C-alpha positions as CSV (number, residue, x, y, z in Angstrom):
1,M,15.2,1.3,7.4
2,T,14.1,4.9,6.8
3,A,12.7,4.3,3.3
4,E,9.4,2.8,4.4
5,P,8.4,5.6,6.9
6,R,9.3,8.2,4.2
7,S,7.3,6.3,1.6
8,Q,4.2,6.6,3.9
9,L,4.6,10.3,4.5
10,L,3.1,11.5,1.2
11,P,0.0,9.3,1.4
12,V,-0.6,10.4,5.0
13,V,-0.3,14.0,4.1
14,S,-2.6,13.4,1.2
15,V,-5.3,12.0,3.4
16,L,-5.0,14.8,5.9
17,G,-5.3,17.3,3.1
18,S,-8.4,15.5,1.8
19,V,-9.9,15.5,5.3
20,L,-9.6,19.3,5.6
21,S,-10.7,20.0,2.0
22,V,-13.9,17.9,2.1
23,Q,-15.1,19.4,5.4
24,F,-14.6,23.0,4.3
25,G,-16.4,22.0,1.1
26,A,-19.3,20.6,3.1
27,A,-19.5,23.9,5.2
28,F,-19.7,26.0,2.0
29,A,-22.2,23.5,0.5
30,S,-24.6,24.1,3.4
31,T,-24.9,27.7,2.3
32,L,-26.6,26.5,-0.9
33,F,-29.4,24.5,0.8
34,D,-31.9,27.5,1.0
35,A,-31.6,28.2,-2.7
36,V,-31.4,24.7,-4.3
37,G,-32.0,22.2,-1.5
38,A,-29.7,19.4,-0.5
39,G,-30.4,17.4,-3.7
40,G,-29.6,20.4,-5.9
41,A,-26.4,21.1,-4.0
42,V,-25.0,17.5,-4.3
43,S,-26.0,17.3,-8.0
44,L,-24.3,20.6,-8.7
45,R,-21.2,19.6,-6.9
46,L,-20.9,16.2,-8.5
47,T,-21.8,17.4,-12.0
48,I,-19.2,20.2,-11.9
49,A,-16.6,17.9,-10.5
50,A,-17.3,15.3,-13.3
51,I,-17.0,18.0,-16.0
52,I,-13.7,19.2,-14.6
53,L,-12.2,15.7,-14.2
54,G,-13.6,14.6,-17.6
55,V,-12.0,17.5,-19.4
56,I,-8.7,17.2,-17.6
57,V,-8.3,13.4,-17.5
58,R,-10.4,12.2,-20.5
59,P,-10.9,8.7,-19.1
60,R,-10.2,6.0,-21.8
61,W,-13.2,3.9,-20.9
62,R,-13.1,2.0,-24.2
63,R,-9.8,0.4,-23.2
64,W,-11.1,-0.7,-19.8
65,T,-11.9,-4.4,-19.3
66,R,-15.3,-5.5,-18.0
67,T,-13.8,-5.8,-14.5
68,Q,-12.4,-2.3,-14.6
69,R,-15.8,-0.9,-15.7
70,Q,-17.6,-2.7,-12.9
71,G,-15.1,-1.2,-10.5
72,V,-15.7,2.3,-11.8
73,L,-19.5,1.8,-11.6
74,A,-19.3,0.5,-8.0
75,L,-17.2,3.5,-7.0
76,G,-19.6,5.9,-8.8
77,V,-22.6,4.4,-7.0
78,A,-20.8,4.7,-3.7
79,L,-20.1,8.3,-4.4
80,A,-23.6,9.1,-5.4
81,V,-25.2,7.4,-2.3
82,M,-22.6,8.7,0.1
83,N,-22.9,12.3,-0.9
84,S,-26.6,12.4,-1.5
85,A,-27.3,10.9,1.9
86,F,-24.8,13.1,3.7
87,Y,-26.2,16.3,2.3
88,E,-29.7,15.3,3.3
89,A,-28.3,14.7,6.8
90,L,-26.5,18.0,6.8
91,A,-29.8,19.7,6.0
92,R,-31.2,18.3,9.2
93,L,-28.3,18.1,11.6
94,P,-25.3,20.3,12.6
95,L,-22.2,19.6,10.5
96,G,-20.2,18.1,13.4
97,T,-23.1,15.8,14.4
98,A,-23.7,14.6,10.8
99,V,-20.0,13.8,10.3
100,T,-19.8,12.1,13.7
101,I,-22.6,9.8,12.9
102,E,-21.4,9.2,9.3
103,F,-18.0,8.3,10.7
104,L,-19.4,5.1,12.2
105,G,-19.2,3.5,8.8
106,P,-15.5,3.7,8.1
107,L,-14.8,3.2,11.9
108,T,-16.7,-0.1,11.7
109,L,-14.7,-1.0,8.6
110,A,-11.5,-0.4,10.5
111,A,-12.6,-2.6,13.4
112,V,-13.6,-5.4,11.0
113,L,-10.2,-5.2,9.2
114,S,-8.2,-5.1,12.5
115,R,-6.5,-8.3,13.6
116,R,-4.5,-6.9,16.6
117,L,-5.4,-5.7,20.0
118,Q,-3.4,-2.5,19.4
119,D,-5.6,-1.7,16.4
120,G,-8.7,-2.2,18.5
121,V,-7.4,0.2,21.1
122,W,-6.9,3.0,18.5
123,V,-10.3,2.4,17.0
124,L,-11.9,2.5,20.5
125,A,-10.0,5.8,21.3
126,A,-11.2,7.3,18.0
127,L,-14.8,6.2,18.7
128,T,-14.6,7.8,22.2
129,G,-13.4,11.1,20.6
130,V,-16.2,10.9,18.0
131,V,-18.8,10.4,20.7
132,L,-17.5,13.3,22.7
133,L,-17.6,15.6,19.7
134,G,-21.1,14.6,19.0
135,L,-22.2,15.2,22.6
136,R,-20.7,18.7,22.3
137,E,-23.1,19.5,19.5
138,N,-26.2,18.3,21.4
139,S,-25.8,19.0,25.1
140,G,-28.9,20.8,26.2
141,A,-30.2,21.0,22.7
142,E,-33.3,19.5,21.1
143,P,-33.4,15.8,20.2
144,L,-31.7,14.8,17.0
145,D,-33.8,14.7,13.8
146,L,-34.2,10.9,13.3
147,V,-34.5,11.3,9.6
148,G,-31.2,13.1,9.5
149,V,-29.7,10.4,11.7
150,G,-30.9,7.8,9.2
151,F,-29.4,9.6,6.3
152,A,-26.1,10.0,8.1
153,L,-26.0,6.2,8.8
154,V,-26.7,5.5,5.1
155,A,-23.9,7.9,4.2
156,G,-21.6,6.1,6.6
157,T,-22.3,2.8,5.1
158,A,-21.7,4.1,1.6
159,W,-18.5,5.7,3.0
160,A,-17.2,2.3,4.0
161,G,-18.2,1.0,0.6
162,Y,-16.2,3.9,-1.0
163,I,-13.1,2.9,0.8
164,V,-13.3,-0.7,-0.3
165,A,-14.3,0.1,-3.9
166,G,-11.7,2.8,-4.2
167,S,-8.9,0.6,-3.0
168,H,-9.8,-2.2,-5.4
169,L,-10.2,0.3,-8.3
170,A,-6.9,2.0,-7.5
171,A,-5.1,-1.3,-8.0
172,R,-6.7,-1.9,-11.4
173,V,-7.2,1.5,-13.1
174,P,-5.0,4.6,-13.0
175,S,-6.4,6.7,-10.2
176,A,-7.2,9.8,-12.3
177,D,-9.1,7.7,-14.9
178,G,-11.0,5.8,-12.3
179,L,-12.0,8.9,-10.4
180,A,-13.1,10.7,-13.5
181,G,-15.2,7.7,-14.6
182,A,-16.8,7.3,-11.2
183,S,-17.5,11.0,-10.9
184,I,-19.4,10.9,-14.2
185,V,-21.4,7.9,-13.0
186,A,-22.2,9.7,-9.7
187,A,-23.2,12.9,-11.5
188,V,-25.6,11.0,-13.9
189,L,-27.2,9.3,-10.9
190,T,-27.8,12.5,-9.0
191,I,-28.9,14.8,-11.8
192,P,-32.6,13.8,-11.7
193,L,-32.7,14.5,-7.9
194,G,-30.9,17.9,-8.4
195,A,-33.3,18.9,-11.2
196,V,-36.3,18.3,-8.9
197,S,-34.8,20.0,-5.9
198,G,-33.0,22.9,-7.4
199,G,-34.8,23.7,-10.7
200,T,-33.7,26.7,-12.6
201,A,-31.9,28.2,-9.6
202,L,-29.1,25.8,-10.4
203,F,-28.2,28.1,-13.3
204,D,-27.8,31.2,-11.2
205,P,-24.3,32.6,-11.7
206,R,-23.7,32.9,-7.9
207,I,-25.0,29.4,-7.3
208,L,-22.7,28.1,-10.0
209,A,-19.7,29.9,-8.6
210,V,-20.3,28.5,-5.1
211,G,-21.0,25.1,-6.6
212,A,-17.6,25.2,-8.4
213,V,-15.8,25.9,-5.2
214,V,-17.6,23.1,-3.4
215,A,-16.9,20.7,-6.3
216,L,-13.2,21.5,-6.0
217,L,-13.0,21.3,-2.2
218,S,-15.4,18.3,-1.7
219,S,-14.8,16.2,-4.8
220,V,-11.9,17.0,-7.2
221,I,-9.2,17.6,-4.6
222,P,-10.0,15.1,-1.8
223,Y,-10.9,12.2,-4.0
224,S,-7.8,12.6,-6.1
225,L,-5.7,12.7,-3.0
226,E,-7.4,9.7,-1.4
227,L,-7.3,7.4,-4.5
228,R,-3.6,8.0,-4.8
229,A,-3.0,7.3,-1.2
230,L,-5.0,4.1,-1.3
231,Q,-2.6,2.8,-3.9
232,V,0.1,2.3,-1.2
233,M,-1.9,2.6,2.1
234,S,-3.9,-0.2,3.6
235,K,-7.7,0.3,4.0
236,K,-7.3,-0.2,7.8
237,V,-4.8,2.7,8.2
238,F,-6.8,4.8,5.9
239,A,-10.1,4.2,7.7
240,V,-8.6,5.2,11.1
241,L,-6.8,8.2,9.7
242,I,-10.0,9.7,8.5
243,A,-11.1,9.7,12.2
244,L,-9.9,13.3,11.8
245,E,-13.1,14.1,9.8
246,P,-15.2,15.1,12.8
247,A,-12.3,17.4,14.0
248,A,-12.0,18.9,10.6
249,A,-15.8,19.4,10.5
250,T,-15.6,21.3,13.8
251,L,-12.8,23.5,12.5
252,A,-14.7,24.2,9.3
253,G,-17.7,25.1,11.4
254,V,-15.7,27.6,13.4
255,I,-14.2,29.3,10.4
256,V,-17.1,29.2,7.9
257,L,-20.2,28.9,10.1
258,G,-19.1,30.7,13.2
259,Q,-19.4,27.8,15.7
260,V,-17.6,28.1,19.0
261,L,-15.2,25.4,20.4
262,G,-15.4,24.4,24.1
263,L,-13.1,22.4,26.3
264,Q,-15.0,19.2,25.6
265,S,-14.5,19.7,21.8
266,L,-10.8,20.3,22.2
267,A,-10.5,17.1,24.3
268,A,-12.4,15.1,21.7
269,I,-10.2,16.5,18.9
270,A,-7.0,15.7,20.8
271,L,-8.3,12.1,21.4
272,V,-9.2,11.5,17.8
273,V,-5.9,13.0,16.5
274,A,-4.0,10.8,19.0
275,A,-5.8,7.7,17.7
276,G,-5.0,8.6,14.1
277,V,-1.3,9.3,14.7
278,G,-1.1,6.1,16.9
279,S,-2.6,4.0,14.1
280,V,-0.1,5.3,11.6
281,L,2.9,4.8,13.8
282,G,1.7,1.3,14.7
283,N,1.1,0.2,11.1
284,R,4.4,1.1,9.3
């Protein structure tokens, strides 16, 4: 009776580690926008991540079947769109707000996959927390940049696609091989945008150093953890667990960007955490 909960502990911890890693990576990435723009930052991140994974993993693409290659391509496209749109949103919106809006994608996926009233309650609780977190960012502030909101919604849609594509790929290709292949696809797709946005500044040693840190925090570490978790975790549980993303974004904002937490933010974080934990406990 105890084997099943224990078997779920490692994937749950992996997803939580991914949540923290990717949001701190996003906070550091925002410091590159003035020098290379959002397009340059995302291209730098994905290219460095692809190089690291390609050298370490050396994906055996020649041995993949046509179905496996299509899965890698689909995940690569999802990664490219998700990250490019999110960085464009991050250039126009506060970190917590951008993540809050982006989260509507996987949250909608969780609701679609849910078949029990209990699951709907947890999704609703997570949505309430996400809304409160977003309101904290904008109470008394200027109206949201609509272009930034649009980019965040596109990123959220691609995020849901990443969850679906990643879970299918994890069942057909070893997670490391699939991730390396998809990262290479994503890097190739974003290099033209990065070249236009960043230009020669992309080769500055300081920019490269920060880009390497961002690549590790935002791509190599979290995607490796997530794809491994998706091998044994349902898409529904995964989608609700990452409700912690807005809370992690707020924490990253405090530590890296000097944002201040208020009581409403703490209440929102507590609500989202409760929804994530409740979802896991209810889906053993």
